[in-house]
N, C-alpha and C positions, 0 to 999 in steps of 0.2 A: 504493499499500500504506500509506504513512504516512497519507494522507488518511482511508483506511478505519479504521486504529487510532485517529487522533484522533476521528473521528466516534463510533466505538463508546465511547471513553472519555468523550466529552460526554454521550452518551446515559446512561451509568451514572451519572456525576455528577449529571445532571438528576433521574434517578430516586431517588438517595439524598437529594438535597436536598429534593424534594418529600415523601419520607417523614418526614423530620425536622420539616418544617413541618406536616405533617398531624398528627403525634403531638403536636406542641406546642399546635396549635390546639385539638385534641380534649381535651387534659389541662387547659386553662385554665378552661373552663366547669365542668368536673367538680369541680375544686379549690375554686372560689369558691362554687358553688351550696350545698353543705353548710354551709360557714361562715356564709353569710347566713341560711339558714333555721334553723339551730340555735341562734342566739344568745338568741332570746326563750324557746324550748323548754327549753334547758339552765337559763336562769335560773329558770323557773317549775318545773323539776324539782327544782333545788337548793332552792327554797323550800319545796316539798313534803316533801322529805327533812327539812329543819330542822323543819318542823311536826310530822311524825310523831316525830322524835326527841324534841322538846320535850313532845309529849303522853305518850310513853314515860316520859320522866323524872318526870313528874307523876303517873303511875299508882301506886296504893298498892303498896308492898312490891317494887318493880321496880327492879332496878339495870341502868342503861343503860351503865355504863362499857365493857363489852365487846361491845356491841351496835352494828352498823354498819347505816346505812339508805342505800338507794339509790332513786331514783325516775326513771321514765322514762315519761311519757305516762300518769300516773295509776296505773301499775303500780309498787307498792313491793316491793323486795326487802330482807328481813332477813337479817343473817348475823352470826355471832359466837357467843357463849356466854352462858348465864345459869346461875345456881346452884341453880334449883328448876325441875323439869319443868313445873309449872303456868304457869310465866312464859312458856312457849313459846307455848301457847295464848292467855295473856293478851296478848301482844304482837300477835297477829294481830287480836285483838278490838279493841284499842286503835288499831291502825293504820287498820283499817276505819272507825273512828269519825271519822276526819280528813277534813274536806271535800276533795275532789278525788281521793281514793284510790278507784281503781275495783277493784282486786284487790291481794292480798298473796301474795308468794312467800316463805314462811317457811323458812330454812334455819338456823335457831337451833338449837344443841346444848346439852346440859347438861354443865357441867364439875364435876369434883369439887374441893373445897378441898384445899389442901396441896400442890398440884403446881405 
């Protein structure tokens, strides 16, 4: 009886140990893969966002202080607020003129002064 109990305990321990190692070995490649592949892409995305923000800052009568720019794979997302409704469309046009931009998601809103 003791041998049967010890044998079943040994089988349970072996199964639990193999599950732990299987999870650890599967998690390692998954964790290192995005970090290795996103380094260059993240840098170019940051540079593209900077280029768009710089272009917006040079646009006539455009206040970039409340505008946030994100880029991912050529897709630029604009968020924040501007003081004039015409600046919303202007921001899209300026961003599309920056080399590397493939499309623009414009989520800018108009704010009223005094608040």
